[in-house]
N, C-alpha and C positions, 0 to 999 in steps of 0.2 A: 377866276377870269383868265387865265394863260390855260388850261385846260379847255375851256368851253367856249371862249369866244374868240371872233376873228381878230377884233382889236376893241382896245379898253381904254378910257381915260381912266387917271388915276386921280382925286380930289380937283375935279372941274379943268386938268390939264390936258395935253394933244392926246390923240389915241395913242396908246402901244401896243406893238404887237404881241401875239401870246410869247415868243421868245422873250422880249423885254418883260413881260408880265410875268414870267416863269422864273429871269435871272432877279426881280424884285423880291421873288418871293422864298428864294432861296438865300438871298443876303438876310432877309428876317428871321425865316427860321435860324439861320447861324449864328445872328445877335442874340436871338433868344436862349439858345445852348449855353452862350459865353456867360452871359447875365446868369441865367440859373445856377451853372457851373461855380460860377465865382461866389454866388451867394449860399448856397445852400451849406446846410451840416451834415455829418455822416450818417442819421437817419432822418433825412429830410425828403422822404416818399414825393410829399406834392413836388419838389424841384426833379427829381428822379422821373416821374411820370411827364410833366413838362419837358426835360431832354428826351424824353424816347417819344413824345409826339412829333417834337422838333425835327429829329432825325426820320420820322417817317414821312412828315411834308417835304423836307430837303429830296430824300431819296424819290418821293413819288416826283418832283418839280423834275431835277436832274433827267431821272427817266424820261419824261415828256420832252426836253430837250435834247434829249439824244447823248446827255453823257454818262456813258454805260459805268465806267471804272469808279466814280464818284457817287454815283445814286450806289451802287453796288456796297462803297465803303461804308456809308451810311444808312443803309437797310441792317447790315452786317452787326451795327451796335443796338439793336432793337430787341429785347428779348421776345422769344416764344411766344410767351403767356402774356404779354402784354396787349391790354383794349383801352380804349379810350371811346365814352359816350358820349353823344348829341341827346339831351335828355327833354323830355317835351312834359310840360303841367298842364291842369287844366284852369290856370288862372287867367289867363289871355287868351284871344284866338290866336294871335301870330304865333304861341308856342306850340300850339297843338302839329303835331307829325301831317305836313301837306300834303304826304301821300293819300291820307283817310279821305281827304273830300270827294278825289277822282274815283275812290272805289265805295261811296255810300251805298247803302242800301237800298236808296232811292234814287234813279238816274244816276247810275256810275258812267264814266265818261273815258277811264282808263283803261285799257285793254292790252292783254297778254301778248308780245310780240312772237309769231307765228314759231319761231326758233326756238322759243323757251317754253312753250305749249307743249303738254302731254309726256313730258320727259321719266315719269316715275323717280324725282329725283325729292328727298325730302327736304334738299334746301332749297328748293324752288317748289313750293304748294300747290297742289293743281285743283282748283273748283272744280267742283263733282260735274258740273254744268254750264253753258254760257249762262247771264241774265241780259235783259233789257235794258241797255243803255240807253243815252239821250236821243231822241228823233227814234226811237223805238229799232234801234239796231243790235242785233245781239251781240255781244262781248265775254272774253274770256276775261273775268276779272280775276288779277293778283289775288292770293294771300299773302300773310306773314312770310317772308323769305328768312334766312339761317342769319343774319346779319341785325335782325330784329327782335327787340326783347319780347317774351312771352312765345317766341318759336320753339317750337317740340317738333324733333326728328321723329316722334311716335303718331302729331297729328298738326293740324294747320287751324290754324285762328284769325280772324276777322284783321284788319289792320285799323285800328282807331286812333283815337285823338292824342292818348296819351302813350303812343308808341316809342321806344327810345330807339335809336339807331347807334351801332356800331361804326367810328368813323375814322378812327385809326387803330392799328390795331399789330401786332407780331407776324400774323398772317399775312397780310397785306407787306410787310418786309420779308418773307420769305417769296414772295412773289417776283416782287422787284429784283433780289439776289438771283432767283434762278434767271428770269429772264434778262439781268444784265450777262450773265454767265454764257448763257446761248445753248444750246442742246448738248445733252451728254447725260453722264450718269446720272449726278444730283438732278437736273429736272424730271429723269425718268422715275425716280425715286420719290420725287414731290408729286409728281404729276399722279401717281398711283395710288400716293397716300387720300389725294384729294378726290379720288374717284370710289376710295372706298368710303370717304366720307358721305357720297352719292350712291350707295349702295351696289355700284359696279366693281366688275373683276379687273384687276390689273391688266395694263395694255403692253404690248413689245413693240415700241414704236423710238423713232431717229429720226434726224434730220428738221425738214420741216414738216412733216407729219408730228412729229414731237411738241414742235413749236404750236402748230394748230391746236392739237388737245389743252396745251397749257393754255391758250387765249379762250378755248372753250370752258374749262374748268373755271378759269377768272371771273366767267361770267357768270357763272352760278354761284360762285362763293359769293361775290358782291353784287349780285342782283337788287335795282333797288337803291343803290347808295350814291348814285353820282358819279360813279367811276366810268360808267360806260361809252359818253360820248369822249372824254378825253383817251381810252382807249383807242375806240373806232381812228380817232384821229392820230395816233400815235402808229398804228397798224400801216395806216394811208400813206404815211409818209415815209414806208419801210417799203412799201411797194404792194401791199395786202389791202384791198377794196372790201371792211366787211359791212360797209355801210346798206339798210336797206335801200334796196332798188324798186321803180317801178311809181305808179302814181302817188303825188304828196296835196295835199289839201290845202296848198298855199303858192302864190305865184312866181316865177322866178326873180329872183335879187341881185346885186350887183355882185354877190359872189358865187352864184351859179347854184351849185348842188346841196345848199343849207347842209355842209358838213362843219358847220359851226355858228353858235350864235352872233346877232348882229345888236349894234346899240340901235335903238329905237331912232325914226328922224326925228321926234321930239326933242330927244335927250340931246341928237348931235345940233338943233337948233339952237337950244338953250346953253349952249356952251361953245363960249368964242373962240375958243385954242384949240375945238374939233376941227 
C-alpha cells in the first residue's frame, strides 16, 4: 500500500499517506523480527527465514521513505543467497499467478513496455514476434522473467497458472544496500555483476550515469514482480522522472499524472472515515 497507493485506509480507518503506510509497515516488520528472535531455537530455520524476510521488507520500506542509513542497516543483515517465494497452486483460481491471465494464448492484453523490448537479456525473455491481443492489436507479450519459477537462462517459457514468484531475496537486499550507499566502487562492482548476469560486458561509469545503470539493472532483475511502481515513485521523489509519458487511455483524476494507485470512489463512499 505504501509503495503503490496515493493514500489508503487500513481496517476502515481514515486515509493514510504513503509515508504513514510505510511507517506502519516498518513497525510490523520490526515486531516480527523481535517475536521470531525471542522464540527461535538454535537451529530454527523457519524463524531465521522469517527474520530475513522481515529485514528485506523493512529495508524496502525504509528506502522508499528515504531513510537510507536504516535501510542499509537492515539490508546488510540479509544473507546473499536468501530467497522467499509466493507459491501458486491449482486448487483455486485466486491462487493462480495473476499475470498468466493477461498473457494467455487467446486474447492476451498485457504487452511489454517498449523500454523492455528486444534487449537480448535472458532475465527478460523476448517473444519471437508480436501476438494479436484483445481488440486485434499486435502486442509484445512477456515470457517468464528470471524471478519466476521455471525460468531458464537458456530458454523462455510461457507464464502459466502455477508459476511461483520470488518476492524477497538477498539480491534485493544488495540492491537496497548499494542504492543507499550511493555511487562508488561497491555500486560499480555490483552493477557489473548484474550486467554479466544479463550477458553484458562491464561498464566504467560514475556518478549519475552509474546510478542510472543501477536503476536499469534493477528494472531487469525485478521485472513483473511488483517493484516497478514503487521504484518509479522513489526516483521521481529524488528528481528523476522515469514514468512512461504520452497518451494514456484513462481520464485525468484528482491526483494528476497517474503516478500512484487511487482508492475507488465506491470504496471511499462506503467508508465513513474516509
